[in-house]
C-alpha positions in Angstrom: 25.9 -87.5 -27.1 24.4 -90.9 -26.7 23.5 -94.3 -28.2 20.6 -96.6 -27.6 21.9 -98.6 -24.6 24.9 -96.6 -23.5 24.7 -92.9 -22.8 27.9 -90.9 -23.2 28.8 -87.6 -21.6 32.1 -85.8 -21.6 33.0 -83.1 -19.1 36.3 -81.8 -17.6 38.2 -84.4 -19.7 36.3 -87.2 -18.1 34.2 -89.4 -20.4 31.2 -90.9 -18.6 29.7 -94.1 -20.1 26.4 -95.2 -18.5 24.5 -98.4 -19.3 21.0 -97.3 -19.9 18.7 -100.3 -19.9 17.5 -100.3 -16.3 14.1 -101.7 -17.4 16.1 -104.8 -18.5 18.5 -104.8 -15.6 21.1 -103.5 -18.0 21.4 -106.9 -19.5 23.8 -107.1 -22.5 22.5 -107.6 -26.0 24.2 -107.1 -29.3 23.3 -103.4 -29.4 24.8 -102.9 -26.0 28.1 -104.5 -27.1 28.1 -102.3 -30.2 27.4 -99.2 -28.2 30.2 -99.9 -25.7 32.6 -100.5 -28.6 31.4 -97.4 -30.4 31.7 -95.3 -27.2 35.3 -96.5 -26.8 36.2 -95.6 -30.4 34.7 -92.1 -29.8 36.8 -91.3 -26.7 38.7 -88.2 -27.7 42.5 -88.2 -27.5 42.5 -85.4 -24.9 40.2 -87.3 -22.5 42.1 -88.3 -19.4 39.7 -90.8 -17.7 36.7 -92.9 -18.6 34.1 -93.6 -16.0 31.7 -96.4 -16.5 28.5 -97.0 -14.5 24.8 -97.9 -15.0 21.3 -96.6 -14.4 19.0 -98.2 -11.9 19.8 -100.5 -9.0 21.7 -103.3 -11.0 24.9 -102.7 -12.8 24.2 -105.6 -15.2 22.4 -108.9 -15.0 24.6 -110.4 -17.8 23.8 -111.6 -21.3 20.3 -110.9 -22.5 19.8 -114.4 -23.8 16.2 -113.8 -24.6 17.3 -111.3 -27.2 20.5 -113.1 -28.3 19.4 -116.7 -28.7 16.5 -116.3 -31.2 15.9 -119.7 -32.7 19.3 -121.3 -31.7 20.1 -122.9 -28.5 23.9 -122.6 -29.0 25.2 -119.5 -27.1 28.4 -119.3 -29.0 26.6 -119.4 -32.3 24.2 -116.8 -31.0 26.9 -114.4 -30.0 28.8 -114.9 -33.3 25.6 -114.5 -35.4 25.2 -111.0 -33.8 28.8 -110.2 -34.6 29.9 -110.2 -31.0 33.7 -111.0 -30.8 35.4 -113.3 -28.4 36.5 -110.4 -26.2 33.6 -108.0 -26.5 34.7 -105.6 -23.9 38.4 -105.6 -24.7 38.0 -102.1 -26.2 37.8 -100.8 -22.6 41.0 -102.6 -21.6 42.7 -101.3 -24.8 41.9 -97.6 -24.1 45.1 -95.7 -23.2 43.2 -93.8 -20.6 42.4 -95.4 -17.3 38.8 -96.8 -16.9 37.1 -96.5 -13.6 34.0 -98.7 -13.1 31.3 -97.7 -10.5 29.3 -100.8 -9.7 26.0 -99.4 -8.5 24.6 -102.9 -7.9 24.9 -106.5 -8.8 27.3 -107.5 -11.6 26.4 -110.9 -12.9 28.1 -113.0 -15.6 28.9 -110.8 -18.6 28.1 -107.8 -16.4 31.0 -108.7 -14.2 33.2 -109.5 -17.2 32.4 -106.0 -18.5 33.6 -104.6 -15.2 36.7 -106.8 -15.3 37.8 -105.0 -18.5 38.1 -101.8 -16.5 41.2 -100.7 -14.6 39.6 -99.7 -11.2 36.3 -101.0 -9.7 34.4 -99.3 -6.9 31.3 -101.0 -5.6 28.2 -99.9 -3.8 28.0 -101.8 -0.5 24.8 -103.6 -1.6 26.4 -105.1 -4.7 27.0 -108.8 -5.3 29.4 -110.0 -8.0 29.3 -113.4 -9.7 30.1 -115.5 -12.8 27.3 -118.1 -12.6 27.7 -119.4 -16.2 28.5 -123.0 -15.1 25.0 -123.3 -13.6 23.8 -123.0 -17.2 26.4 -125.5 -18.5 28.5 -122.7 -20.0 31.9 -121.2 -19.5 32.1 -117.4 -19.0 32.1 -116.1 -22.6 33.6 -112.6 -22.3 37.0 -113.0 -20.7 36.0 -114.1 -17.2 38.3 -117.2 -17.0 41.3 -115.0 -18.0 40.8 -111.6 -16.4 39.4 -112.8 -13.1 42.3 -115.0 -12.0 44.8 -112.3 -13.1 43.0 -110.0 -10.7 42.1 -112.2 -7.6 44.4 -115.2 -8.1 43.8 -118.6 -9.5 42.2 -120.2 -6.4 39.6 -117.6 -5.7 38.8 -117.2 -9.3 38.2 -120.9 -9.7 36.0 -120.9 -6.6 33.9 -118.2 -8.1 33.7 -119.7 -11.5 33.2 -123.4 -10.5 30.6 -122.7 -7.9 28.9 -119.7 -9.6 28.2 -118.3 -6.2 28.2 -114.5 -5.7 30.5 -112.6 -3.5 29.5 -109.6 -1.5 31.0 -106.2 -2.0 33.0 -106.5 1.2 34.4 -109.9 0.1 35.2 -108.5 -3.3 37.2 -105.8 -1.5 39.0 -108.4 0.6 40.1 -110.4 -2.5 41.1 -107.4 -4.6 38.2 -107.6 -7.0 37.2 -104.0 -6.2 39.4 -101.3 -4.7 36.7 -99.6 -2.6 33.2 -100.2 -1.2 31.0 -97.2 -0.4 27.4 -96.5 0.5 25.1 -96.6 -2.6 24.2 -92.9 -2.2 27.8 -91.9 -2.2 29.0 -94.1 -5.2 28.6 -91.4 -7.8 30.5 -88.8 -5.7 33.3 -91.2 -4.7 33.8 -92.6 -8.2 33.8 -89.1 -9.7 36.4 -88.0 -7.1 38.7 -90.8 -8.0 38.3 -90.1 -11.7 39.0 -86.4 -11.0 42.2 -87.2 -9.1 43.5 -89.3 -12.0 42.5 -86.5 -14.4 44.6 -84.0 -12.5 47.8 -86.2 -12.8 50.2 -86.0 -15.7 48.2 -87.6 -18.6 51.2 -89.1 -20.4 52.5 -90.6 -17.1 49.1 -92.0 -16.3 48.8 -93.7 -19.7 52.3 -95.0 -19.6 51.7 -96.4 -16.1 48.6 -98.2 -17.3 50.5 -99.6 -20.3 53.5 -100.7 -18.1 51.2 -102.6 -15.7 49.0 -104.1 -18.4 51.8 -105.3 -20.7 54.4 -105.9 -18.1 52.1 -108.5 -16.3 52.4 -110.7 -19.4 56.2 -110.5 -19.6 59.0 -112.2 -17.6 60.1 -109.8 -14.8 63.5 -108.9 -16.4 61.8 -108.0 -19.7 59.1 -106.1 -17.9 61.6 -104.0 -16.0 63.3 -103.1 -19.2 59.9 -102.1 -20.7 59.3 -99.9 -17.6 62.7 -98.2 -18.2 62.0 -97.7 -21.9 58.7 -95.9 -21.1 60.4 -93.8 -18.5 63.0 -92.7 -21.0 60.3 -91.8 -23.5 58.5 -89.8 -20.8 61.7 -87.9 -20.0 61.5 -86.3 -23.4 58.0 -84.8 -23.0 56.9 -81.3 -22.1 54.7 -82.6 -19.3 57.7 -84.1 -17.5 59.5 -80.8 -17.7 56.4 -79.0 -16.5 56.0 -81.4 -13.6 59.6 -80.8 -12.4 59.3 -77.0 -12.9 56.0 -76.9 -11.0 57.5 -78.8 -8.1 60.5 -76.4 -7.9 58.1 -73.4 -8.1 55.8 -74.9 -5.5 52.7 -74.7 -7.7 50.2 -77.1 -9.4 51.5 -78.3 -12.7 49.7 -77.4 -15.9 49.9 -80.6 -18.0 49.1 -80.4 -21.7 49.5 -84.1 -22.6 52.5 -83.6 -24.8 
């Protein structure tokens, strides 16, 4: 299945979302935002991983201002007039399944903010990542000021945001913005391999682990530790947990059902 700007393919319980505007450097217009949100809503409950990438040589050049602005010069008004919410890519972060992002090339502005809404980022070695909005007299408009410092720390995030200068894939790896850098011709293989490894793990444990990290990061440590324990207790009651222990004792691969 597919939509105008985001193609969707589901195989082996991995849902693959692909930005499909290479002729426009996968720039993000209102239709792309709607397609991303629609694809998230359509992810089936039994899917175990979502893998996001893009066609062409650029992951995304950011907002398609030519399409969005129209007759206005107010970017906020333009986004709102197209029904784009303040957190347009929050649907990815809200998915219970882990989201792996394969950055096949440069991710600029809203393109990087799209990647920041994912859980794991893998970059092609030629990729450059940036949030250059201040050079246009703007703030990042899709969560960059919030998700970036939570990922790389306040100092480095401020440097990237205030200068607008890009970082290389290797620098992104060093600061924790991406978790791996691979040759461009191996990106699809490597990102699919990571998605497959996650898909083979206990799906309930994986989803609870994502929730524990995401929600726990916003809690005081003592409260977060209690939350982790609560999720563990819930997991103890599932068939998957019993199957995991049984498979370990029987020295075989577990057959998880997601229940």
